[in-house]
C-alpha positions in Angstrom: 0.0 -0.3 -0.1 1.4 3.7 -0.9 0.6 6.0 1.5 -0.1 9.6 0.8 3.3 10.6 3.1 5.0 7.9 0.7 3.3 10.7 -2.0 4.6 13.2 -4.1 2.2 15.9 -4.1 1.8 20.0 -5.4 2.8 22.0 -3.3 2.2 19.5 0.1 5.1 21.3 2.1 3.5 24.3 2.3 0.5 24.6 5.7 -0.5 27.4 3.7 -2.2 25.0 1.4 -2.2 21.2 3.3 -3.0 19.8 6.3 -2.0 16.2 7.6 -4.4 14.8 10.1 -3.9 11.7 11.7 -6.8 9.4 10.4 -7.6 5.9 11.9 -8.2 2.9 8.8 -10.5 0.1 9.6 -7.8 -2.0 10.6 -6.6 0.6 13.4 -3.5 1.4 11.5 -3.2 5.5 11.9 -2.1 6.8 8.7 -1.9 10.8 7.7 -4.2 11.6 5.2 -3.4 14.9 2.7 -5.6 17.9 3.4 -5.9 20.0 0.9 -7.0 23.4 2.2 -6.4 26.3 -0.4 -5.3 25.1 -3.9 -6.3 25.1 -7.7 -5.4 22.2 -8.8 -3.7 19.1 -7.8 -1.0 16.5 -9.0 -0.2 13.6 -7.1 3.1 11.2 -8.5 4.0 7.1 -6.6 5.7 4.6 -7.4 5.3 0.9 -6.2 7.8 -1.7 -6.4 6.2 -4.7 -8.6 8.3 -7.1 -7.6 5.5 -6.7 -4.2 2.9 -7.9 -6.2 1.9 -11.8 -6.3 2.2 -13.3 -9.2 -0.2 -14.7 -10.8 -2.7 -12.4 -8.7 -5.7 -9.6 -9.6 -4.0 -5.8 -8.2 -6.2 -2.7 -8.1 -4.9 0.1 -8.1 -7.2 2.6 -5.6 -6.8 6.7 -5.5 -9.4 7.5 -2.7 -10.6 11.2 -2.4 -12.6 12.3 0.8 -15.0 15.5 -0.4 -15.9 18.2 2.3 -19.4 19.3 1.7 -17.4 22.5 1.6 -15.4 21.5 -1.7 -15.6 23.0 -5.0 -14.6 22.8 -8.2 -14.9 18.8 -8.6 -17.5 19.4 -11.5 -14.9 19.7 -14.1 -13.5 16.4 -15.5 -10.7 14.8 -13.5 -7.5 13.0 -15.2 -5.9 9.7 -13.9 -3.8 7.8 -15.8 -0.9 4.6 -14.4 2.4 4.1 -16.0 3.0 0.5 -16.2 7.1 -0.7 -15.8 7.8 -2.2 -18.8 
């Protein structure tokens, strides 16, 4: 699993734009989540070693986004791409 702190997120080091609240997953594990508070665009990059995957097993890529009621700007298309290694 790749968590938010392991990703390269645009302007993530700027506390004017991002908060890093701790959340408890259903498994009980506490993780840092990235909370966008002020930004006009979002860009996220990450890497995962495919050698950690089990051969012959179907894997899934999930990008979880939670929106607060005050969120706006999500009425336009969102582009997501996955680049597989050669």
